[in-house]
TIMI-2910 file (N, C-alpha, C, CB; in pm, 1 decimal, decimal comma, always signed):
<rs>
+----------+----------+----------+----------+----------+----------+----------+----------+----------+----------+----------+----------+------+
!      n_x !      n_y !      n_z !     ca_x !     ca_y !     ca_z !      c_x !      c_y !      c_z !     cb_x !     cb_y !     cb_z ! resn !
+----------+----------+----------+----------+----------+----------+----------+----------+----------+----------+----------+----------+------+
! +14159,5 ! +10097,2 ! +18091,4 ! +14166,2 ! +10078,0 ! +17945,0 ! +14303,0 ! +10131,8 ! +17899,9 ! +14045,2 ! +10152,9 ! +17868,7 !  Met !
! +14369,3 ! +10060,5 ! +17808,1 ! +14502,6 ! +10104,6 ! +17763,3 ! +14493,2 ! +10232,7 ! +17678,3 ! +14571,8 !  +9991,9 ! +17681,8 !  Pro !
! +14604,5 ! +10299,6 ! +17667,7 ! +14609,3 ! +10416,4 ! +17581,0 ! +14588,5 ! +10373,8 ! +17439,6 ! +14741,1 ! +10491,4 ! +17595,2 !  Asp !
! +14519,7 ! +10452,1 ! +17360,2 ! +14495,8 ! +10422,9 ! +17216,4 ! +14596,7 ! +10500,7 ! +17135,1 ! +14348,5 ! +10460,1 ! +17172,4 !  Ile !
! +14666,8 ! +10431,9 ! +17049,8 ! +14770,9 ! +10497,9 ! +16966,7 ! +14716,6 ! +10515,0 ! +16827,6 ! +14904,5 ! +10415,5 ! +16963,5 !  Lys !
! +14775,7 ! +10606,4 ! +16754,5 ! +14741,4 ! +10626,2 ! +16615,1 ! +14783,3 ! +10507,4 ! +16528,8 ! +14805,7 ! +10753,0 ! +16563,5 !  Ser !
! +14699,5 ! +10481,9 ! +16432,8 ! +14727,0 ! +10368,4 ! +16341,9 ! +14844,5 ! +10403,7 ! +16247,3 ! +14597,8 ! +10332,0 ! +16258,2 !  Ala !
! +14923,9 ! +10305,8 ! +16213,9 ! +15030,6 ! +10325,1 ! +16122,6 ! +15014,1 ! +10235,6 ! +16000,3 ! +15161,5 ! +10299,5 ! +16190,7 !  Thr !
! +15088,2 ! +10252,2 ! +15894,5 ! +15077,6 ! +10160,1 ! +15786,8 ! +15107,5 ! +10013,6 ! +15821,7 ! +15166,0 ! +10203,6 ! +15681,7 !  Pro !
! +15190,7 !  +9993,8 ! +15925,5 ! +15224,6 !  +9861,6 ! +15966,8 ! +15111,3 !  +9790,0 ! +16037,9 ! +15342,6 !  +9866,6 ! +16053,2 !  Ala !
! +15006,2 !  +9865,2 ! +16084,9 ! +14898,9 !  +9805,2 ! +16154,4 ! +14824,3 !  +9697,9 ! +16067,3 ! +14804,4 !  +9913,7 ! +16200,0 !  Asp !
! +14807,4 !  +9731,1 ! +15939,9 ! +14743,5 !  +9631,0 ! +15848,5 ! +14823,9 !  +9501,9 ! +15848,4 ! +14732,5 !  +9686,8 ! +15701,7 !  Arg !
! +14951,9 !  +9513,1 ! +15835,4 ! +15033,4 !  +9388,8 ! +15836,3 ! +15026,9 !  +9319,4 ! +15973,2 ! +15182,0 !  +9420,8 ! +15800,3 !  Asp !
! +15018,8 !  +9397,1 ! +16079,4 ! +15002,6 !  +9337,4 ! +16209,7 ! +14875,8 !  +9254,5 ! +16226,6 ! +15004,9 !  +9443,1 ! +16310,8 !  Ala !
! +14769,3 !  +9309,4 ! +16173,4 ! +14640,7 !  +9244,5 ! +16171,4 ! +14647,0 !  +9106,0 ! +16094,1 ! +14536,6 !  +9340,5 ! +16106,0 !  Val !
! +14712,8 !  +9116,0 ! +15976,9 ! +14729,5 !  +8991,1 ! +15895,3 ! +14819,0 !  +8887,5 ! +15971,5 ! +14795,4 !  +9026,2 ! +15752,7 !  Leu !
! +14923,0 !  +8934,9 ! +16032,2 ! +15012,3 !  +8842,8 ! +16112,6 ! +14934,3 !  +8784,8 ! +16227,2 ! +15139,6 !  +8918,1 ! +16168,3 !  Ala !
! +14855,9 !  +8871,3 ! +16294,8 ! +14772,1 !  +8820,6 ! +16404,9 ! +14678,5 !  +8714,0 ! +16362,0 ! +14694,0 !  +8930,5 ! +16466,3 !  Gly !
! +14617,7 !  +8728,6 ! +16241,6 ! +14531,8 !  +8627,7 ! +16188,9 ! +14600,9 !  +8493,3 ! +16170,9 ! +14476,4 !  +8673,4 ! +16060,7 !  Thr !
! +14723,8 !  +8502,9 ! +16123,1 ! +14804,3 !  +8374,5 ! +16105,3 ! +14828,9 !  +8309,1 ! +16241,9 ! +14945,7 !  +8403,6 ! +16033,7 !  Met !
! +14860,2 !  +8390,1 ! +16337,7 ! +14886,1 !  +8333,4 ! +16469,9 ! +14756,1 !  +8278,7 ! +16537,2 ! +14951,2 !  +8441,1 ! +16559,8 !  Tyr !
! +14638,0 !  +8344,9 ! +16508,7 ! +14515,9 !  +8292,6 ! +16558,4 ! +14489,6 !  +8155,1 ! +16494,1 ! +14401,4 !  +8390,6 ! +16531,4 !  Leu !
! +14520,0 !  +8138,8 ! +16373,2 ! +14504,8 !  +8008,6 ! +16303,6 ! +14588,2 !  +7903,6 ! +16375,1 ! +14547,8 !  +8018,9 ! +16152,8 !  Arg !
! +14709,0 !  +7939,7 ! +16402,5 ! +14796,4 !  +7845,0 ! +16474,4 ! +14742,9 !  +7813,0 ! +16611,3 ! +14937,1 !  +7900,7 ! +16487,0 !  Leu !
! +14699,5 !  +7915,7 ! +16682,1 ! +14639,4 !  +7897,5 ! +16816,4 ! +14515,9 !  +7803,8 ! +16808,9 ! +14597,9 !  +8037,1 ! +16877,0 !  Ala !
! +14436,4 !  +7821,3 ! +16708,0 ! +14318,5 !  +7729,5 ! +16696,3 ! +14357,8 !  +7585,2 ! +16674,2 ! +14228,2 !  +7773,2 ! +16581,4 !  Arg !
! +14458,7 !  +7565,4 ! +16591,1 ! +14512,1 !  +7425,8 ! +16564,3 ! +14561,3 !  +7368,2 ! +16695,4 ! +14631,4 !  +7426,2 ! +16456,1 !  Lys !
! +14644,1 !  +7445,3 ! +16769,2 ! +14703,9 !  +7393,0 ! +16892,0 ! +14599,8 !  +7370,5 ! +17000,4 ! +14811,2 !  +7487,7 ! +16942,8 !  Leu !
! +14498,9 !  +7454,1 ! +17013,8 ! +14393,7 !  +7439,1 ! +17109,2 ! +14309,0 !  +7309,3 ! +17079,6 ! +14304,9 !  +7566,0 ! +17107,3 !  Leu !
! +14287,2 !  +7280,3 ! +16958,6 ! +14214,2 !  +7155,4 ! +16915,7 ! +14299,1 !  +7043,4 ! +16958,1 ! +14185,6 !  +7148,1 ! +16759,0 !  Val !
! +14429,3 !  +7046,3 ! +16923,7 ! +14518,1 !  +6930,7 ! +16957,1 ! +14532,0 !  +6910,6 ! +17108,8 ! +14659,4 !  +6951,6 ! +16895,0 !  Glu !
! +14519,4 !  +7022,5 ! +17185,1 ! +14530,3 !  +7012,4 ! +17337,0 ! +14397,1 !  +6971,5 ! +17395,6 ! +14575,8 !  +7150,5 ! +17402,0 !  Ala !
! +14290,2 !  +6950,5 ! +17315,5 ! +14162,6 !  +6908,4 ! +17366,7 ! +14088,5 !  +7020,9 ! +17438,0 ! +14181,1 !  +6792,8 ! +17459,0 !  Gly !
! +14098,0 !  +7143,8 ! +17389,1 ! +14030,7 !  +7256,0 ! +17440,0 ! +13930,7 !  +7310,3 ! +17337,4 ! +14129,8 !  +7360,4 ! +17480,2 !  Leu !
! +13821,8 !  +7242,8 ! +17319,2 ! +13733,4 !  +7280,8 ! +17204,7 ! +13663,9 !  +7413,4 ! +17226,6 ! +13627,5 !  +7173,1 ! +17180,8 !  Pro !
! +13631,0 !  +7455,0 ! +17351,4 ! +13566,1 !  +7585,0 ! +17368,1 ! +13659,8 !  +7697,1 ! +17336,0 ! +13513,9 !  +7601,2 ! +17508,3 !  Arg !
! +13785,8 !  +7683,8 ! +17372,2 ! +13879,2 !  +7790,8 ! +17340,8 ! +13901,9 !  +7795,1 ! +17193,8 ! +14011,1 !  +7773,3 ! +17414,3 !  Ala !
! +13904,1 !  +7681,4 ! +17127,6 ! +13918,6 !  +7679,0 ! +16979,8 ! +13804,2 !  +7743,3 ! +16912,5 ! +13932,3 !  +7538,5 ! +16928,3 !  Ala !
! +13684,6 !  +7724,7 ! +16961,0 ! +13570,0 !  +7788,3 ! +16907,0 ! +13573,6 !  +7939,7 ! +16913,5 ! +13452,9 !  +7739,3 ! +16975,1 !  Val !
! +13624,8 !  +7989,5 ! +17028,9 ! +13637,4 !  +8130,8 ! +17046,1 ! +13733,0 !  +8190,1 ! +16943,7 ! +13683,0 !  +8161,9 ! +17185,6 !  Ala !
! +13844,4 !  +8116,3 ! +16922,0 ! +13942,9 !  +8169,0 ! +16821,0 ! +13881,6 !  +8156,4 ! +16683,6 ! +14081,5 !  +8090,8 ! +16826,3 !  Val !
! +13809,5 !  +8049,2 ! +16654,0 ! +13745,8 !  +8033,4 ! +16523,4 ! +13649,4 !  +8151,3 ! +16491,4 ! +13669,1 !  +7899,3 ! +16519,3 !  Arg !
! +13576,2 !  +8202,4 ! +16594,8 ! +13484,0 !  +8314,5 ! +16574,0 ! +13563,4 !  +8439,1 ! +16534,9 ! +13399,2 !  +8341,4 ! +16702,0 !  Lys !
! +13681,4 !  +8456,9 ! +16594,0 ! +13764,1 !  +8571,3 ! +16565,9 ! +13809,2 !  +8568,5 ! +16421,2 ! +13883,6 !  +8575,4 ! +16659,7 !  Ala !
! +13818,3 !  +8454,0 ! +16361,2 ! +13876,0 !  +8438,0 ! +16227,8 ! +13766,2 !  +8441,6 ! +16115,6 ! +13954,9 !  +8304,0 ! +16221,8 !  Leu !
! +13637,0 !  +8457,6 ! +16155,3 ! +13528,7 !  +8449,6 ! +16056,1 ! +13531,2 !  +8568,3 ! +15959,9 ! +13392,8 !  +8443,0 ! +16126,6 !  Arg !
! +13567,2 !  +8683,6 ! +16008,0 ! +13564,3 !  +8804,6 ! +15924,2 ! +13668,9 !  +8898,7 ! +15967,1 ! +13430,0 !  +8872,7 ! +15928,6 !  Ser !
! +13704,5 !  +8991,9 ! +15880,4 ! +13793,3 !  +9100,6 ! +15922,0 ! +13734,1 !  +9182,0 ! +16035,3 ! +13823,8 !  +9191,4 ! +15804,8 !  Pro !
! +13606,5 !  +9202,9 ! +16033,1 ! +13543,3 !  +9277,4 ! +16144,6 ! +13563,5 !  +9212,1 ! +16278,2 ! +13396,1 !  +9292,7 ! +16120,5 !  Glu !
! +13550,1 !  +9075,7 ! +16280,0 ! +13573,8 !  +9004,4 ! +16404,8 ! +13716,0 !  +9017,7 ! +16453,8 ! +13540,4 !  +8860,1 ! +16388,3 !  Ala !
! +13812,7 !  +9002,8 ! +16362,2 ! +13952,0 !  +9020,9 ! +16401,3 ! +13978,9 !  +9162,2 ! +16454,1 ! +14043,1 !  +8991,6 ! +16283,2 !  Ala !
! +13921,0 !  +9262,9 ! +16383,5 ! +13942,9 !  +9401,1 ! +16419,1 ! +13879,7 !  +9429,6 ! +16556,6 ! +13884,6 !  +9494,8 ! +16310,4 !  Ile !
! +13770,0 !  +9368,5 ! +16588,5 ! +13707,9 !  +9389,4 ! +16713,1 ! +13794,2 !  +9348,0 ! +16832,3 ! +13581,4 !  +9317,9 ! +16714,9 !  Ala !
! +13881,3 !  +9247,0 ! +16810,1 ! +13970,9 !  +9209,0 ! +16914,7 ! +14077,7 !  +9309,7 ! +16941,9 ! +14031,5 !  +9082,0 ! +16883,2 !  Ile !
! +14127,8 !  +9377,4 ! +16839,0 ! +14236,3 !  +9472,3 ! +16855,2 ! +14189,1 !  +9616,4 ! +16875,5 ! +14325,8 !  +9465,6 ! +16736,3 !  Ile !
! +14057,1 !  +9646,9 ! +16850,9 ! +14001,8 !  +9781,0 ! +16858,4 ! +14028,9 !  +9850,0 ! +16985,9 ! +13859,2 !  +9777,5 ! +16837,1 !  Ala !
! +14025,3 !  +9778,8 ! +17107,6 ! +14048,3 !  +9852,3 ! +17230,1 ! +14190,5 !  +9899,8 ! +17245,4 ! +14011,7 !  +9768,9 ! +17346,0 !  Pro !
! +14278,0 !  +9859,6 ! +17159,9 ! +14423,7 !  +9887,8 ! +17177,7 ! +14478,4 !  +9978,0 ! +17073,4 ! +14503,3 !  +9760,7 ! +17176,8 !  Tyr !
! +14406,0 ! +10016,0 ! +16970,5 ! +14460,2 ! +10097,9 ! +16863,0 ! +14346,6 ! +10162,7 ! +16788,0 ! +14547,5 ! +10014,5 ! +16767,8 !  Thr !
! +14377,4 ! +10272,4 ! +16720,2 ! +14277,1 ! +10331,4 ! +16635,4 ! +14273,8 ! +10255,6 ! +16501,9 ! +14305,3 ! +10482,3 ! +16614,0 !  Glu !
! +14161,3 ! +10213,6 ! +16454,8 ! +14137,3 ! +10137,8 ! +16337,3 ! +14119,5 ! +10236,2 ! +16222,4 ! +14015,2 ! +10045,4 ! +16354,4 !  Ile !
! +14207,8 ! +10228,8 ! +16119,8 ! +14189,9 ! +10316,9 ! +16006,8 ! +14054,1 ! +10288,5 ! +15932,5 ! +14310,0 ! +10300,6 ! +15910,0 !  Pro !
! +13996,3 ! +10393,9 ! +15886,2 ! +13870,0 ! +10387,1 ! +15808,1 ! +13895,5 ! +10298,0 ! +15693,1 ! +13820,6 ! +10527,7 ! +15759,3 !  Asn !
! +13807,6 ! +10203,6 ! +15665,4 ! +13823,4 ! +10115,5 ! +15545,4 ! +13908,5 !  +9998,0 ! +15568,8 ! +13880,6 ! +10190,6 ! +15431,8 !  Gly !
! +13963,0 !  +9972,8 ! +15691,4 ! +14053,8 !  +9863,8 ! +15709,5 ! +13983,7 !  +9729,5 ! +15688,5 ! +14115,9 !  +9870,7 ! +15846,7 !  Leu !
! +13862,5 !  +9714,9 ! +15730,1 ! +13787,9 !  +9591,5 ! +15715,0 ! +13766,3 !  +9563,6 ! +15566,6 ! +13653,0 !  +9599,1 ! +15789,9 !  Ala !
! +13729,1 !  +9663,3 ! +15495,3 ! +13708,0 !  +9645,8 ! +15344,6 ! +13837,0 !  +9610,1 ! +15279,4 ! +13651,0 !  +9776,4 ! +15276,6 !  Ala !
! +13946,0 !  +9675,3 ! +15322,5 ! +14073,1 !  +9644,7 ! +15259,6 ! +14120,1 !  +9501,2 ! +15289,0 ! +14177,7 !  +9743,9 ! +15305,7 !  Glu !
! +14102,3 !  +9455,2 ! +15414,8 ! +14133,8 !  +9319,6 ! +15450,7 ! +14048,9 !  +9216,5 ! +15374,2 ! +14115,7 !  +9301,9 ! +15598,4 !  Leu !
! +13920,8 !  +9246,8 ! +15360,5 ! +13831,1 !  +9162,3 ! +15286,8 ! +13874,5 !  +9153,4 ! +15141,7 ! +13689,1 !  +9213,7 ! +15297,4 !  Glu !
! +13901,3 !  +9263,8 ! +15082,0 ! +13948,4 !  +9264,2 ! +14942,4 ! +14079,4 !  +9188,7 ! +14927,9 ! +13965,8 !  +9408,0 ! +14892,0 !  Ala !
! +14168,0 !  +9202,8 ! +15022,8 ! +14295,9 !  +9131,6 ! +15019,6 ! +14274,5 !  +8982,9 ! +15030,3 ! +14387,4 !  +9179,1 ! +15131,8 !  Asp !
! +14182,8 !  +8943,9 ! +15117,6 ! +14150,3 !  +8797,8 ! +15134,5 ! +14090,4 !  +8746,4 ! +15005,6 ! +14049,4 !  +8773,1 ! +15255,0 !  Met !
! +13999,1 !  +8815,5 ! +14949,0 ! +13934,8 !  +8768,1 ! +14824,8 ! +14022,9 !  +8764,8 ! +14710,8 ! +13821,7 !  +8849,4 ! +14790,3 !  Arg !
! +14118,9 !  +8859,9 ! +14702,5 ! +14214,7 !  +8864,3 ! +14588,9 ! +14308,1 !  +8748,8 ! +14591,5 ! +14295,1 !  +8992,5 ! +14589,8 !  Ser !
! +14331,5 !  +8685,8 ! +14707,0 ! +14424,8 !  +8577,3 ! +14711,1 ! +14364,1 !  +8440,4 ! +14707,7 ! +14505,2 !  +8589,3 ! +14828,2 !  Ser !
! +14233,3 !  +8435,6 ! +14691,9 ! +14161,8 !  +8304,3 ! +14679,3 ! +14211,8 !  +8238,8 ! +14549,2 ! +13999,5 !  +8323,0 ! +14677,0 !  Ile !
! +14260,8 !  +8121,2 ! +14563,8 ! +14304,1 !  +8040,7 ! +14442,7 ! +14445,4 !  +8076,3 ! +14397,1 ! +14205,7 !  +8063,8 ! +14323,3 !  Gly !
! +14511,2 !  +8164,2 ! +14469,5 ! +14646,0 !  +8208,2 ! +14431,7 ! +14749,5 !  +8121,6 ! +14512,5 ! +14664,9 !  +8366,2 ! +14461,1 !  Val !
! +14838,7 !  +8065,6 ! +14438,8 ! +14940,5 !  +7979,4 ! +14503,8 ! +15032,0 !  +8065,0 ! +14593,4 ! +15026,3 !  +7902,6 ! +14395,5 !  Lys !
! +15064,0 !  +8011,5 ! +14709,9 ! +15152,9 !  +8079,9 ! +14802,3 ! +15290,5 !  +8091,9 ! +14740,5 ! +15160,0 !  +8006,1 ! +14936,7 !  Asp !
! +15361,2 !  +8198,6 ! +14774,8 ! +15501,0 !  +8216,4 ! +14736,4 ! +15582,2 !  +8120,9 ! +14824,0 ! +15548,8 !  +8367,7 ! +14753,4 !  Gly !
! +15710,0 !  +8111,8 ! +14785,7 ! +15798,8 !  +8016,1 ! +14857,8 ! +15811,4 !  +8051,0 ! +15007,5 ! +15940,5 !  +8015,1 ! +14792,7 !  Ala !
! +15822,8 !  +8182,3 ! +15038,9 ! +15838,4 !  +8218,7 ! +15182,4 ! +15709,3 !  +8190,9 ! +15264,2 ! +15876,5 !  +8369,9 ! +15194,7 !  Tyr !
! +15602,1 !  +8227,8 ! +15206,2 ! +15472,3 !  +8201,3 ! +15272,5 ! +15446,9 !  +8058,3 ! +15289,4 ! +15359,7 !  +8260,6 ! +15196,7 !  Gln !
! +15475,7 !  +7976,9 ! +15189,9 ! +15455,3 !  +7830,6 ! +15195,1 ! +15547,0 !  +7773,4 ! +15309,0 ! +15489,6 !  +7762,1 ! +15051,6 !  Ala !
! +15667,6 !  +7816,0 ! +15321,0 ! +15756,5 !  +7768,5 ! +15418,9 ! +15710,4 !  +7811,2 ! +15562,6 ! +15896,2 !  +7819,4 ! +15387,4 !  Glu !
! +15663,5 !  +7936,5 ! +15569,9 ! +15607,7 !  +7979,4 ! +15701,8 ! +15485,3 !  +7893,2 ! +15742,6 ! +15565,7 !  +8131,2 ! +15696,2 !  Ala !
! +15399,0 !  +7863,3 ! +15650,1 ! +15280,9 !  +7780,3 ! +15681,6 ! +15322,3 !  +7636,0 ! +15718,4 ! +15182,6 !  +7778,3 ! +15560,3 !  Lys !
! +15425,6 !  +7581,2 ! +15648,6 ! +15470,4 !  +7454,8 ! +15683,2 ! +15526,2 !  +7451,5 ! +15827,7 ! +15571,5 !  +7411,3 ! +15584,4 !  Arg !
! +15599,1 !  +7557,1 ! +15860,0 ! +15657,5 !  +7562,8 ! +15996,0 ! +15553,6 !  +7581,2 ! +16102,4 ! +15757,9 !  +7674,8 ! +16006,1 !  Gly !
! +15454,3 !  +7659,6 ! +16077,4 ! +15353,0 !  +7689,9 ! +16177,2 ! +15245,8 !  +7577,6 ! +16185,5 ! +15286,6 !  +7825,2 ! +16144,1 !  Leu !
! +15197,7 !  +7534,4 ! +16070,7 ! +15085,2 !  +7447,7 ! +16067,5 ! +15117,5 !  +7305,1 ! +16031,4 ! +14988,3 !  +7499,9 ! +15975,5 !  Phe !
! +15236,0 !  +7283,8 ! +15980,1 ! +15271,9 !  +7147,6 ! +15935,1 ! +15226,0 !  +7112,4 ! +15792,6 ! +15213,2 !  +7047,5 ! +16030,4 !  Gly !
! +15152,9 !  +7212,3 ! +15733,6 ! +15106,7 !  +7191,4 ! +15592,6 ! +15087,3 !  +7328,7 ! +15529,4 ! +14970,4 !  +7106,2 ! +15586,0 !  Ser !
! +15045,4 !  +7330,0 ! +15401,8 ! +15023,2 !  +7456,5 ! +15337,3 ! +14880,1 !  +7510,5 ! +15358,4 ! +15052,2 !  +7442,7 ! +15190,7 !  Leu !
! +14798,1 !  +7440,8 ! +15433,1 ! +14658,3 !  +7485,8 ! +15451,6 ! +14636,4 !  +7547,7 ! +15585,9 ! +14562,2 !  +7370,7 ! +15434,3 !  His !
+----------+----------+----------+----------+----------+----------+----------+----------+----------+----------+----------+----------+------+
</rs>
């Protein structure tokens, strides 16, 4: 088992970035004809708890991180992406969705 490091303020951002990369991985796995792998990635994206479970063996998870991520996700529902986020999504996914 790897050494567990203390959580930093950047860990929250790393989890959010990891979620974006998982979405890209899901898209690419579907395009590559690997549905079972795509389903595994989809399960990791269902909730903050599922995403945290993936990284938990490698870092200490701050108390309340799942609730904070959930609140962050809910607060952005229906909010238009900023110019930089929209450009990143276009580059990664080919669209804004």
